[in-house]
C-alpha positions in Angstrom: 156.4 -34.1 -117.6 157.0 -37.6 -118.9 157.0 -41.0 -117.4 160.1 -41.7 -115.3 162.5 -44.6 -115.9 162.5 -47.4 -113.3 165.7 -45.9 -111.7 164.5 -42.3 -111.5 166.3 -39.9 -109.1 163.3 -38.5 -107.2 165.3 -36.0 -105.1 165.1 -33.2 -107.6 161.4 -33.6 -108.0 160.8 -33.4 -104.2 163.0 -30.4 -103.7 161.4 -28.3 -106.5 157.9 -29.3 -105.6 158.3 -28.4 -101.9 159.8 -25.0 -102.9 156.9 -24.4 -105.2 154.4 -25.2 -102.5 156.0 -22.8 -100.1 156.2 -20.0 -102.7 152.6 -20.5 -103.8 151.3 -20.4 -100.2 153.3 -17.2 -99.6 152.0 -15.6 -102.8 148.5 -16.2 -101.8 149.0 -15.4 -98.1 148.0 -18.9 -97.2 149.3 -20.5 -94.0 150.1 -24.2 -94.6 148.9 -26.5 -91.8 150.8 -29.5 -90.6 148.4 -31.9 -92.3 148.8 -30.0 -95.6 152.5 -30.7 -95.5 152.1 -34.3 -94.4 149.7 -35.0 -97.2 151.9 -33.3 -99.8 154.9 -35.4 -98.6 152.9 -38.6 -99.3 151.7 -37.3 -102.7 155.3 -36.5 -103.6 156.6 -39.9 -102.5 155.9 -41.5 -105.8 154.7 -40.5 -109.3 151.3 -42.1 -108.9 147.9 -41.2 -107.5 146.9 -42.0 -104.0 143.4 -42.5 -102.5 142.7 -40.6 -99.2 143.0 -44.0 -97.4 146.4 -44.7 -99.0 147.6 -41.3 -97.9 146.5 -42.1 -94.3 148.3 -45.5 -94.4 151.5 -44.2 -96.1 151.7 -41.3 -93.6 151.3 -43.7 -90.7 154.1 -45.9 -92.1 156.4 -43.0 -92.7 155.9 -41.4 -89.3 154.5 -43.9 -86.8 155.0 -41.5 -83.9 152.7 -38.8 -85.4 149.1 -38.6 -84.6 147.3 -40.7 -87.3 145.7 -38.6 -90.1 142.0 -39.1 -90.7 140.5 -39.3 -94.2 138.5 -36.1 -93.7 141.8 -34.3 -92.8 143.3 -35.6 -96.0 140.4 -34.3 -98.1 140.7 -30.9 -96.5 144.5 -30.8 -97.1 144.1 -32.0 -100.7 141.6 -29.2 -101.3 144.2 -26.7 -100.2 146.9 -28.3 -102.3 144.7 -28.3 -105.4 143.8 -24.6 -104.8 147.5 -23.8 -104.6 148.0 -25.7 -107.9 150.4 -28.3 -106.5 148.1 -31.3 -106.7 145.4 -32.8 -109.0 142.4 -35.0 -108.6 142.6 -38.2 -110.6 139.0 -39.0 -111.2 139.4 -42.5 -112.7 141.5 -43.7 -109.8 139.5 -41.8 -107.2 142.7 -40.3 -106.0 145.1 -37.4 -106.0 148.6 -36.8 -107.4 151.3 -34.1 -106.9 151.7 -31.7 -109.7 155.3 -31.4 -110.8 155.0 -28.5 -113.3 157.8 -26.1 -112.7 155.6 -23.0 -113.0 151.9 -22.6 -113.3 150.4 -25.9 -114.3 148.5 -25.8 -117.6 148.5 -29.5 -118.3 145.0 -30.7 -119.1 145.9 -34.3 -119.8 146.9 -37.0 -117.3 148.5 -40.3 -118.4 147.9 -43.2 -116.1 149.6 -46.6 -116.4 147.2 -49.5 -115.7 150.0 -51.8 -114.7 152.2 -49.8 -112.3 149.8 -46.9 -111.5 152.5 -44.3 -112.4 151.0 -41.0 -113.6 152.4 -38.2 -115.7 151.0 -34.8 -116.8 151.0 -34.0 -120.4 150.8 -30.5 -121.8 149.7 -30.6 -125.4 148.5 -27.3 -126.6 147.3 -28.6 -130.0 145.1 -31.2 -128.3 143.7 -28.5 -126.0 143.0 -26.2 -129.0 141.3 -29.1 -130.9 139.1 -29.8 -127.9 138.3 -26.1 -127.4 137.4 -25.7 -131.1 135.2 -28.7 -131.2 133.4 -27.7 -128.0 132.9 -24.1 -129.1 131.2 -25.3 -132.3 128.5 -27.0 -130.2 127.9 -23.9 -128.1 128.8 -25.9 -125.0 130.7 -24.0 -122.2 133.0 -26.4 -120.5 134.2 -26.2 -116.9 138.0 -26.5 -116.2 138.8 -30.1 -116.9 141.4 -32.9 -117.1 141.5 -35.6 -119.7 142.7 -38.9 -118.2 144.2 -41.4 -120.6 144.7 -45.0 -119.4 147.3 -47.3 -120.9 150.9 -48.6 -120.3 153.9 -46.4 -119.4 157.1 -47.1 -121.4 158.6 -49.2 -118.6 155.5 -51.5 -118.4 155.2 -51.6 -122.2 158.8 -52.7 -122.5 158.3 -55.3 -119.8 155.2 -56.6 -121.6 157.0 -56.7 -124.9 159.9 -58.6 -123.3 157.5 -61.3 -121.9 155.9 -61.9 -125.3 
């Protein structure tokens, strides 16, 4: 996945991600709760990470007639979504993002824009191999991980260049 242009058509992302969630839940014989679906809808609403409290607020804004989500419900729902491989934890932002990989996600790098907070997954097998080789040489046994890189997305970089 790459960063999306400012005028990105988000409909295709939403449709395929929702279908993937349903398929993964069925494959693993998991029943999705209402809160799982509500939290996933918020994570899918933008290509950025959301804190649990941002999920609560955005869900309340989207559906003011629903019973308000609580942060602990968001954490439980996100756990389920991560287990199903349709969401990631973004440590540096203390938040969560939807995974938009079409199949099984093997992206170990997350790119995060410091300006607009947009996030993108990067699948770079050579980088993964280099890290694995370097780690193996030390005898260290790593746990599953994500590498988070902070910087400027192309949209914000262009904007900054234009200002200068």
